[in-house]
C-alpha positions as CSV (number, residue, x, y, z in Angstrom):
1,M,8.2,15.4,0.1
2,K,6.4,17.3,-3.3
3,S,2.9,17.6,-3.2
4,L,1.0,15.1,-5.4
5,P,-2.2,16.4,-7.1
6,G,-3.7,14.2,-9.4
7,T,-2.3,11.1,-7.4
8,C,-4.6,8.6,-6.1
9,I,-3.5,6.0,-3.3
10,L,-5.4,3.2,-1.9
11,I,-5.0,2.3,2.0
12,A,-6.2,-1.0,3.2
13,D,-6.1,-1.3,6.7
14,D,-8.8,-2.9,9.1
15,E,-7.8,-0.4,11.8
16,E,-9.6,2.9,11.4
17,G,-6.6,4.7,13.0
18,I,-3.9,4.1,10.6
19,R,-6.5,4.4,7.5
20,D,-7.2,8.4,9.2
21,L,-3.6,8.4,10.1
22,F,-2.5,7.6,6.2
23,R,-5.4,10.0,5.0
24,F,-4.7,12.9,7.3
25,T,-0.9,13.0,6.3
26,L,-1.6,12.5,2.4
27,E,-4.9,14.6,1.8
28,P,-2.9,17.7,2.5
29,L,-0.4,16.9,-0.4
30,G,-3.5,16.9,-3.0
31,V,-3.7,13.4,-3.0
32,E,-6.9,11.6,-3.6
33,V,-7.2,8.8,-0.6
34,V,-9.8,5.8,-1.3
35,T,-9.7,3.6,1.8
36,A,-10.5,-0.3,2.3
37,T,-11.2,-2.0,5.4
38,D,-10.4,-5.5,4.6
39,G,-8.4,-7.5,1.7
40,W,-11.7,-8.1,-0.3
41,E,-12.7,-5.1,-0.4
42,A,-9.1,-3.7,-1.8
43,F,-9.0,-5.9,-4.4
44,E,-12.6,-5.1,-5.3
45,A,-11.3,-1.5,-5.6
46,V,-8.3,-2.6,-7.8
47,Q,-10.6,-4.3,-10.0
48,A,-12.9,-1.1,-10.1
49,R,-9.9,1.5,-11.1
50,P,-6.4,1.9,-11.4
51,F,-4.7,3.4,-8.4
52,D,-1.1,5.1,-8.8
53,L,-0.5,3.1,-5.3
54,V,-2.0,0.2,-3.4
55,I,-0.8,0.5,0.5
56,L,-1.8,-3.1,2.1
57,D,-2.1,-4.3,5.7
58,V,-0.7,-8.0,6.3
59,H,-3.1,-8.8,8.6
60,M,-6.7,-8.3,7.6
61,P,-10.1,-10.2,7.9
62,R,-11.3,-12.1,4.6
63,M,-8.2,-12.1,2.7
64,S,-4.7,-11.3,4.0
65,G,-2.3,-8.5,2.6
66,P,-0.1,-10.9,0.9
67,E,-3.0,-12.8,-0.6
68,V,-4.3,-9.4,-2.3
69,L,-0.9,-8.3,-3.8
70,V,-0.7,-12.1,-5.7
71,K,-4.6,-11.6,-7.4
72,I,-3.3,-7.5,-7.5
73,R,-0.3,-9.2,-9.8
74,A,-2.2,-11.4,-11.6
75,L,-4.9,-8.3,-12.5
76,R,-2.1,-5.5,-12.8
77,P,1.3,-6.5,-13.1
78,T,2.7,-3.2,-12.8
79,Q,0.7,-1.6,-9.9
80,R,2.8,-0.1,-7.4
81,V,2.0,-1.8,-3.8
82,L,3.8,-1.1,-0.4
83,V,2.9,-3.5,2.5
84,V,2.7,-2.7,6.0
85,S,3.0,-5.1,8.5
86,S,2.5,-5.2,12.3
87,S,5.4,-7.4,13.4
88,S,8.7,-7.0,12.5
89,D,10.6,-10.4,11.2
90,A,14.3,-10.1,12.3
91,S,15.0,-12.9,9.6
92,H,13.4,-10.3,7.0
93,A,12.0,-13.4,5.6
94,F,8.7,-12.0,5.0
95,E,9.9,-8.9,3.6
96,Q,12.0,-10.9,0.9
97,R,8.9,-12.7,0.1
98,V,6.5,-9.6,-0.3
99,S,9.3,-8.0,-2.7
100,E,9.2,-11.3,-5.0
101,Y,5.7,-10.8,-5.1
102,G,6.4,-7.1,-6.5
103,A,5.9,-4.9,-3.4
104,S,8.0,-2.0,-3.7
105,A,8.6,-1.9,0.5
106,C,7.5,-3.5,3.3
107,L,7.1,-1.3,6.1
108,Y,6.5,-2.1,9.9
109,K,4.2,-0.7,12.4
110,P,4.1,2.1,14.2
111,V,5.0,3.3,11.0
112,E,7.2,6.6,10.9
113,L,5.4,9.4,9.1
114,D,8.6,10.4,7.4
115,E,9.5,6.7,6.8
116,L,6.1,6.5,5.1
117,L,6.3,9.4,2.8
118,G,9.4,8.6,1.9
119,A,8.5,4.9,0.6
120,I,5.5,6.6,-1.1
121,D,8.0,8.9,-2.9
122,R,10.2,6.1,-3.9
123,A,7.4,3.8,-4.9
124,L,5.6,6.5,-7.0
125,S,9.1,7.5,-8.5
126,E,10.2,4.2,-9.8
127,E,10.4,3.1,-13.7
128,G,8.8,1.0,-15.1
129,H,5.6,0.8,-13.4
130,A,2.1,2.4,-14.0
131,A,-1.0,2.1,-12.5
């Protein structure tokens, strides 16, 4: 993956270990990483400024990832969003639902770093999307 200087990504996850892992993975690539510890904090961050990409955990206090995604869509229709879930859904119904709301991808924990970087790369290169 190429370096991403000037890119700003919001990581919203209530697990500190996940936020740190993503931060330590992305910052060396030149990414400005902003973190939120719950869904409400994530939505407030998106209201305050644009991001190149938002990564949302599904299960968070105060507002779930899908709830935040719906609110982000209303506020910033072209915002790029990745959703991360702690449980894989064999039927892919959940994945289908978040993609209908405009998520670029749905990843499942534990997320492999190369899978994460690939999904970020694809999301950032999607045509017709801007922060």
